[in-house]
C-alpha positions as CSV (number, residue, x, y, z in Angstrom):
1,M,9.3,-17.0,33.3
2,K,10.0,-13.5,32.0
3,T,10.0,-10.6,34.5
4,S,7.7,-7.6,34.0
5,K,8.9,-4.1,33.0
6,H,7.0,-2.8,36.0
7,T,8.5,-3.1,39.5
8,F,6.8,-2.2,42.8
9,F,7.9,-1.9,46.4
10,C,6.1,-3.8,49.1
11,E,7.5,-3.9,52.6
12,Q,5.6,-7.1,53.5
13,I,5.3,-9.2,50.4
14,D,3.5,-12.0,52.3
15,D,0.5,-9.6,52.7
16,L,0.0,-10.0,48.9
17,Q,-1.0,-6.3,48.6
18,L,0.7,-3.1,47.6
19,S,0.5,0.1,49.5
20,K,-2.2,2.7,48.5
21,E,0.4,4.9,46.8
22,E,1.9,2.0,44.7
23,A,-1.6,0.7,43.9
24,H,-2.6,4.2,42.6
25,H,0.5,4.4,40.4
26,A,-0.3,0.9,39.0
27,A,-3.9,1.7,38.3
28,K,-4.0,5.3,37.3
29,V,-0.6,6.0,35.8
30,L,0.4,2.6,34.3
31,R,-3.2,1.5,33.6
32,L,-2.5,-2.0,34.7
33,N,-5.3,-4.5,34.9
34,Q,-6.3,-7.8,36.6
35,G,-4.2,-10.6,35.1
36,D,-1.2,-8.4,34.3
37,I,2.3,-9.5,35.5
38,I,4.3,-7.3,37.8
39,N,7.6,-7.5,39.8
40,V,7.6,-6.8,43.5
41,I,10.6,-6.2,45.8
42,D,10.8,-5.7,49.5
43,G,14.2,-3.9,49.7
44,K,15.7,-6.7,51.8
45,G,16.7,-9.0,48.9
46,K,13.4,-10.6,47.9
47,F,12.2,-10.4,44.3
48,V,8.9,-11.9,43.2
49,I,7.0,-12.2,39.9
50,C,3.3,-11.7,40.5
51,E,0.0,-11.7,38.8
52,I,-2.5,-9.0,39.7
53,T,-5.6,-10.6,41.1
54,S,-7.6,-7.4,41.8
55,I,-7.0,-3.8,41.3
56,T,-8.7,-0.4,42.0
57,K,-7.3,3.1,42.2
58,N,-6.4,2.5,45.9
59,E,-5.9,-1.3,46.2
60,L,-3.9,-3.9,44.3
61,H,-3.8,-7.5,45.4
62,F,-1.5,-10.1,43.8
63,S,-0.6,-13.8,43.8
64,I,3.1,-14.9,43.6
65,I,4.1,-16.9,40.6
66,E,7.9,-17.0,41.1
67,Q,10.2,-15.9,43.9
68,R,13.9,-15.2,44.1
69,E,16.3,-14.2,46.9
70,Q,19.4,-12.1,46.5
71,D,22.2,-12.4,49.0
72,Q,23.5,-9.4,50.9
73,P,26.3,-7.6,49.0
74,K,29.7,-8.7,50.2
75,T,30.9,-5.1,50.2
76,K,29.4,-2.7,52.7
77,L,29.7,1.0,51.8
78,H,28.6,3.7,54.2
79,I,28.8,7.3,52.9
80,A,28.4,10.2,55.3
81,I,27.8,13.3,53.2
82,A,27.0,17.0,53.8
83,P,23.7,17.8,52.0
84,T,24.1,20.5,49.3
85,K,22.2,23.8,49.3
86,S,20.5,22.6,46.1
87,N,18.0,19.8,46.8
88,E,18.3,18.7,43.2
89,R,22.0,18.1,43.5
90,I,22.0,16.0,46.7
91,E,19.0,14.1,45.3
92,F,21.0,13.3,42.2
93,F,23.7,11.8,44.5
94,L,21.0,9.7,46.3
95,E,19.7,8.3,43.0
96,K,23.0,7.5,41.5
97,A,24.5,6.0,44.7
98,V,21.6,3.6,45.0
99,E,21.9,2.6,41.3
100,I,25.7,2.0,41.7
101,G,25.4,0.3,45.1
102,I,25.6,1.6,48.6
103,S,24.7,0.1,52.0
104,E,24.2,3.1,54.3
105,I,23.8,6.9,53.9
106,T,24.2,9.5,56.7
107,P,23.6,13.1,56.0
108,I,26.0,15.1,58.2
109,L,26.1,18.6,59.5
110,S,29.5,20.2,59.6
111,S,30.7,23.8,60.2
112,N,30.5,24.7,56.5
113,S,27.2,23.0,55.8
114,E,24.9,24.9,53.4
115,R,21.8,22.9,54.3
116,K,20.8,22.3,57.9
117,Q,17.6,20.4,57.3
118,I,16.5,17.5,55.1
119,K,13.2,15.9,54.1
120,I,13.9,12.3,55.2
121,E,10.6,11.0,53.7
122,R,11.4,12.5,50.3
123,W,14.9,11.0,50.5
124,N,13.4,7.6,51.2
125,K,11.1,7.9,48.2
126,I,14.1,8.7,46.0
127,I,15.9,5.6,47.3
128,V,12.9,3.3,46.6
129,S,12.4,4.8,43.1
130,A,16.1,4.4,42.2
131,A,16.2,0.8,43.6
132,K,13.1,-0.2,41.6
133,Q,14.6,1.3,38.4
134,S,18.0,-0.4,38.9
135,N,16.8,-3.7,40.3
136,N,18.9,-3.1,43.4
137,L,17.1,-5.5,45.8
138,H,18.8,-4.3,49.0
139,F,17.8,-0.8,49.9
140,P,20.5,1.2,51.8
141,K,19.9,2.3,55.4
142,L,19.1,6.1,55.5
143,N,20.0,7.8,58.8
144,E,18.8,11.1,60.2
145,L,20.8,14.3,59.7
146,T,23.6,14.0,62.2
147,K,26.2,16.5,63.6
148,L,29.7,15.5,62.6
149,S,30.8,15.2,66.2
150,S,27.9,12.9,67.1
151,F,28.6,10.9,64.0
152,F,32.1,10.1,65.2
153,T,30.7,9.1,68.6
154,N,28.1,6.8,67.1
155,L,30.7,5.2,64.9
156,A,33.3,4.6,67.6
157,A,32.7,0.8,67.8
158,D,32.5,0.4,64.0
159,N,35.2,-1.8,62.4
160,S,34.9,-0.4,58.9
161,K,37.8,1.1,56.9
162,K,37.3,4.8,57.7
163,L,38.2,7.4,55.1
164,I,37.7,11.1,54.7
165,A,37.8,12.9,51.3
166,H,38.9,16.5,51.7
167,C,40.6,19.1,49.5
168,E,43.4,20.4,51.8
169,E,47.1,19.6,51.2
170,D,47.9,16.6,53.3
171,E,51.0,14.4,53.0
172,M,49.1,11.5,54.6
173,K,46.5,11.6,51.7
174,N,46.4,8.6,49.4
175,E,44.2,7.9,46.3
176,L,41.0,6.2,47.3
177,K,41.6,3.4,44.8
178,N,44.8,2.5,46.6
179,E,43.0,2.2,50.0
180,I,40.4,-0.4,48.9
181,S,42.4,-3.6,48.6
182,G,42.0,-6.0,51.5
183,H,38.8,-4.5,52.8
184,N,35.1,-5.1,52.3
185,D,33.6,-2.6,54.8
186,F,34.0,1.1,54.2
187,C,32.9,4.4,55.7
188,I,33.7,7.5,53.6
189,L,33.2,11.1,54.7
190,I,32.3,13.6,52.0
191,G,32.3,17.3,53.0
192,P,30.2,20.3,52.0
193,E,31.1,22.7,49.2
194,G,33.3,24.7,51.5
195,D,35.1,21.5,52.5
196,F,35.7,20.3,56.1
197,S,37.3,22.8,58.4
198,A,40.9,22.2,59.5
199,E,39.6,21.3,63.0
200,E,37.1,18.8,61.6
201,I,39.9,17.1,59.6
202,I,42.0,16.8,62.7
203,L,39.0,15.4,64.6
204,A,38.4,12.9,61.9
205,K,42.0,11.7,62.0
206,S,41.8,11.4,65.7
207,N,38.8,9.1,65.2
208,H,40.8,6.9,62.8
209,F,39.7,8.4,59.5
210,K,42.4,8.3,56.9
211,P,42.6,11.2,54.3
212,V,42.0,10.2,50.7
213,S,41.9,11.9,47.3
214,L,39.2,11.3,44.7
215,G,41.3,12.6,41.8
216,K,43.2,15.6,40.6
217,T,40.3,18.0,40.2
218,R,38.1,19.6,42.9
219,L,34.7,17.9,42.8
220,R,31.3,19.1,43.9
221,T,29.9,17.4,46.9
222,E,27.4,15.2,45.0
223,T,30.1,14.3,42.4
224,A,32.5,13.3,45.1
225,G,29.9,11.0,46.6
226,I,29.2,9.4,43.3
227,V,32.9,9.0,42.5
228,A,33.5,7.3,45.9
229,C,30.6,4.9,45.3
230,H,31.8,4.0,41.8
231,T,35.4,3.6,42.8
232,V,34.6,1.1,45.6
233,N,32.1,-0.9,43.5
234,L,34.3,-0.9,40.4
235,I,37.3,-2.3,42.2
236,L,35.5,-4.7,44.4
């Protein structure tokens, strides 16, 4: 059976009912009706093709016609990134990272951070929207804004390949593309517009983060995050 062009998010698909917000979008924006076919995803790998059995401006019930399950991606990519001063730019990163493929996102607070607060609910909405648009059936985990020092503490027992992208001269620095082979689990640090401080780079290295370069030019924070996502997903 063909899928629908309309995809909705439902955390508990077995409830056979969309949230009020999703139901309102279906009824009032898309003008869907009883009997129409929709796709529903749960963000944990499940994809179902459904028929609308009843719909109002606040409620949408459906029956499942066909169900599919997508395995967890073999590659795990965790990006810890300093939010930009411009909401628009960091939200652009969120959208594109989800489209490309990312497992976990941690907004970090470093000494040169321009933004010291985030709207976690809005970020989650962007993630859901991007996942629905791109048919990414596994939503990334979104963590709270975390101080860089606390981030290192929380990650101490993590066995991922740890990398930090910074702009300082560093003889230890290698191209990101050359650090990917032989690994499937990555954590990449992306700094603010003013870059990480020298002390933070030293602290990262002491916590087993290896310096990497994302190219010959100096990238904006959101661009660096997108390049990191694309490089890992392209090679693996």
